[in-house]
KEGU-679847 format. One line per 3 residues: number of its first residue (from 0); for each residue x, y, z of C-alpha. Coordinates in nm, 2 decimals, m for minus. Example, Ala and Ser with C-alpha at 12.3 -4.5 7.8 and 13.67 -1.06 7.14 Angstrom:
2
0	1.23,m0.45,0.78  1.37,m0.11,0.71
***
This chain:
316
0	m0.48,10.74,8.33  m0.25,10.90,8.58  m0.39,11.08,8.88
3	m0.41,11.45,8.82  m0.16,11.64,9.04  m0.23,12.01,9.06
6	0.03,12.12,9.31  0.01,12.43,9.53  0.24,12.73,9.47
9	0.59,12.66,9.58  0.75,12.88,9.85  0.94,13.17,9.70
12	1.29,13.07,9.60  1.49,13.34,9.77  1.78,13.48,9.57
15	1.92,13.36,9.24  1.94,12.99,9.16  2.26,12.82,9.29
18	2.38,12.76,8.94  2.34,13.12,8.84  2.65,13.31,8.72
21	2.51,13.64,8.85  2.53,13.62,9.23  2.65,13.93,9.41
24	2.74,14.26,9.26  2.86,14.29,8.91  3.23,14.23,8.87
27	3.29,14.55,8.68  3.66,14.49,8.62  3.59,14.15,8.47
30	3.31,14.29,8.26  3.53,14.58,8.13  3.80,14.32,8.04
33	3.54,14.12,7.84  3.41,14.44,7.67  3.64,14.74,7.70
36	3.37,14.98,7.57  3.18,14.94,7.90  3.45,15.14,8.07
39	3.30,15.46,7.92  2.96,15.38,8.07  3.08,15.33,8.43
42	2.97,15.58,8.70  3.00,15.58,9.08  2.70,15.55,9.31
45	2.68,15.76,9.63  2.88,15.50,9.81  3.16,15.53,9.57
48	3.10,15.19,9.41  3.13,15.13,9.03  2.80,15.09,8.85
51	2.61,15.20,8.54  2.32,15.45,8.50  2.02,15.22,8.46
54	1.81,15.51,8.32  2.05,15.53,8.02  1.95,15.28,7.76
57	2.29,15.28,7.59  2.46,15.21,7.92  2.22,14.92,7.99
60	2.27,14.78,7.64  2.65,14.80,7.68  2.63,14.63,8.02
63	2.42,14.34,7.87  2.68,14.30,7.59  2.95,14.28,7.86
66	2.76,14.03,8.07  2.69,13.81,7.76  3.06,13.83,7.65
69	3.19,13.75,8.00  2.95,13.48,8.11  2.82,13.33,7.79
72	3.11,13.38,7.54  2.88,13.59,7.31  3.10,13.80,7.09
75	2.82,13.95,6.88  2.50,14.07,7.03  2.29,14.38,6.95
78	1.92,14.47,6.93  1.74,14.73,6.73  1.65,15.06,6.90
81	1.32,15.03,7.08  1.33,14.66,7.14  1.32,14.50,7.48
84	1.66,14.49,7.65  1.62,14.20,7.91  1.75,14.18,8.26
87	1.99,13.89,8.22  2.01,13.76,8.58  1.63,13.72,8.60
90	1.61,13.55,8.26  1.88,13.31,8.36  1.69,13.22,8.68
93	1.39,13.10,8.47  1.62,12.88,8.26  1.80,12.72,8.56
96	1.47,12.64,8.74  1.33,12.49,8.43  1.63,12.27,8.41
99	1.54,12.14,8.76  1.22,12.00,8.61  1.39,11.77,8.36
102	1.39,11.40,8.45  1.53,11.26,8.13  1.86,11.10,8.04
105	1.83,11.21,7.67  2.16,11.34,7.54  1.99,11.61,7.34
108	1.74,11.84,7.50  1.51,12.03,7.27  1.35,12.35,7.39
111	1.09,12.58,7.23  1.11,12.95,7.31  0.78,13.13,7.24
114	0.84,13.50,7.16  1.22,13.49,7.16  1.24,13.86,7.08
117	1.53,14.03,6.91  1.75,13.96,7.21  1.72,13.58,7.18
120	1.82,13.58,7.55  1.67,13.24,7.66  1.83,13.04,7.38
123	2.16,13.21,7.45  2.16,13.11,7.81  2.01,12.76,7.77
126	2.24,12.67,7.48  2.55,12.80,7.66  2.49,12.67,8.01
129	2.31,12.34,7.93  2.39,12.27,7.56  2.02,12.27,7.49
132	1.89,12.29,7.13  1.64,12.57,7.07  1.37,12.65,6.82
135	1.32,13.03,6.88  0.98,13.15,6.75  0.84,13.50,6.72
138	0.56,13.68,6.53  0.80,13.98,6.45  1.01,13.93,6.14
141	1.27,14.18,6.26  1.32,13.98,6.58  1.36,13.66,6.38
144	1.61,13.84,6.15  1.82,13.97,6.45  1.80,13.64,6.64
147	1.92,13.46,6.33  2.21,13.70,6.30  2.31,13.65,6.67
150	2.31,13.28,6.64  2.50,13.28,6.31  2.77,13.51,6.43
153	2.84,13.32,6.75  2.99,12.98,6.66  2.89,12.80,6.98
156	2.53,12.90,6.92  2.50,12.86,6.54  2.41,12.49,6.55
159	2.19,12.51,6.87  1.95,12.79,6.78  1.70,12.78,6.49
162	1.48,13.09,6.48  1.13,13.03,6.33  0.87,13.29,6.23
165	0.52,13.25,6.35  0.32,13.37,6.05  m0.02,13.36,6.23
168	m0.01,13.59,6.54  m0.32,13.42,6.69  m0.13,13.09,6.72
171	0.12,12.98,6.98  0.23,12.63,6.89  0.04,12.58,6.57
174	0.26,12.65,6.27  0.58,12.62,6.48  0.58,12.26,6.62
177	0.62,12.04,6.32  0.51,11.69,6.27  0.76,11.45,6.42
180	0.93,11.71,6.65  0.96,11.66,7.02  1.04,11.93,7.28
183	1.14,11.85,7.64  1.05,12.20,7.74  0.87,12.51,7.62
186	0.92,12.85,7.77  0.77,13.20,7.72  0.78,13.55,7.85
189	0.43,13.66,7.74  0.30,14.01,7.67  0.12,14.12,7.98
192	m0.07,14.44,7.90  m0.42,14.44,7.74  m0.36,14.75,7.51
195	m0.10,14.99,7.39  m0.24,15.26,7.63  m0.20,15.03,7.93
198	0.16,14.94,7.81  0.25,15.31,7.78  0.11,15.38,8.13
201	0.31,15.09,8.27  0.63,15.22,8.11  0.56,15.57,8.25
204	0.52,15.43,8.60  0.85,15.26,8.57  1.02,15.58,8.45
207	0.86,15.78,8.73  0.96,15.52,8.99  1.32,15.51,8.86
210	1.34,15.89,8.89  1.21,15.88,9.25  1.46,15.61,9.35
213	1.75,15.81,9.20  1.64,16.12,9.40  1.62,15.91,9.72
216	1.97,15.77,9.66  2.10,16.12,9.58  2.22,16.01,9.24
219	1.99,16.19,9.01  2.14,16.31,8.68  2.18,16.68,8.62
222	2.23,16.89,8.31  2.49,17.16,8.25  2.28,17.41,8.45
225	2.24,17.18,8.74  1.88,17.09,8.66  1.76,16.74,8.74
228	1.71,16.53,8.43  1.40,16.32,8.45  1.43,15.99,8.26
231	1.20,15.97,7.97  0.97,15.67,7.93  1.08,15.66,7.57
234	1.39,15.45,7.50  1.44,15.32,7.86  1.59,14.98,7.90
237	1.24,14.84,7.97  1.11,14.95,7.63  0.97,14.71,7.39
240	0.76,14.65,7.07  0.39,14.58,7.05  0.42,14.20,7.05
243	0.66,14.21,7.35  0.43,14.43,7.57  0.07,14.38,7.49
246	m0.20,14.17,7.32  m0.58,14.17,7.32  m0.69,14.04,7.66
249	m0.34,14.08,7.81  m0.14,13.81,7.98  m0.43,13.60,8.11
252	m0.58,13.57,7.76  m0.25,13.49,7.60  m0.16,13.21,7.85
255	m0.51,13.06,7.83  m0.47,13.04,7.45  m0.14,12.88,7.51
258	m0.30,12.63,7.75  m0.57,12.54,7.50  m0.32,12.48,7.22
261	m0.10,12.28,7.45  m0.36,12.01,7.46  m0.31,11.96,7.08
264	0.06,11.90,7.12  0.07,11.70,7.45  0.24,11.41,7.27
267	0.51,11.63,7.14  0.61,11.83,7.45  0.73,11.72,7.80
270	0.68,12.04,8.01  0.50,12.35,7.89  0.58,12.67,8.08
273	0.54,13.04,8.08  0.62,13.33,8.31  0.32,13.49,8.48
276	0.37,13.85,8.59  0.04,13.89,8.77  m0.01,13.65,9.06
279	m0.39,13.68,9.04  m0.38,13.51,8.70  m0.25,13.19,8.85
282	m0.58,13.06,8.98  m0.78,13.09,8.66  m0.50,12.94,8.46
285	m0.47,12.64,8.69  m0.85,12.60,8.67  m0.83,12.58,8.29
288	m0.54,12.34,8.30  m0.73,12.11,8.53  m1.03,12.11,8.28
291	m0.79,12.03,8.00  m0.68,11.71,8.18  m0.33,11.82,8.27
294	m0.16,11.57,8.51  0.09,11.79,8.68  0.11,12.16,8.74
297	0.39,12.35,8.92  0.41,12.72,9.01  0.76,12.82,9.09
300	0.82,13.16,9.25  1.15,13.33,9.21  1.30,13.62,9.40
303	1.57,13.86,9.27  1.63,14.14,9.52  1.29,14.29,9.60
306	1.13,14.16,9.28  0.91,13.85,9.30  0.85,13.67,8.97
309	0.70,13.33,8.89  0.64,13.08,8.62  0.38,12.80,8.58
312	0.47,12.47,8.42  0.25,12.18,8.33  0.26,11.84,8.16
315	0.00,11.59,8.04
***
């Protein structure tokens, strides 16, 4: 048996990954050329620079369409109203840093995305930048339907992304990983709230913080009477459905369930991984992984602007 290697947290990786396509400010001219409709969503910030209103869900959705068209050759992409609209640069960073873990010469890399969502964002990035083949799972039939449509209507993705419905919401890998399948990587952006109430409170805090930041920058929106318009927590770009935002026990319970199930599929997966939004959850998760006999654990911290995020990866 190999010696167990439970590594300490890595130093924060400042900035986006070197292979990221999203360094620096958005190239608005290039994005408008890729998606002309973005032109109608462009505003100027107090410094006179072109940007979009990030409190406007339609503007953020259009920006994402333009980013996907320009950087990932995605000609069709849309999500139902109320579903999570992901920040693409941060999502790409997770994919690039997972790629750094691979130590195989296999020509075909198989990846499992747990909770792919309607956006199907991780498979889009991984299939385009690395030619990875994805199984994209979700408990939500609508998300699976939309992800299937996105893959089908973009020729370079159609043979690389296979959405798969998880019929039992209490399972992670069971019912998804089939006999004889092997995955080099699994990834996940888990629900992190413990209840709907907690999720709604979190969304409200984000809305309030967004409003405060806009006032500080002198760029708050006003109506025809000159009154400040406060962004509503309903419909903001950080919205999301139940399965995307919360589950009983929250993030820690979800990831511990994932860890327990991973032991059942250790012969069929190289690296298991998941984002961890709350740093205090790392220690109990690592303790459980050690008890499960995991040989190698890595915690990779990422930095995008002032935001610090992290993922934990393990292999048997």
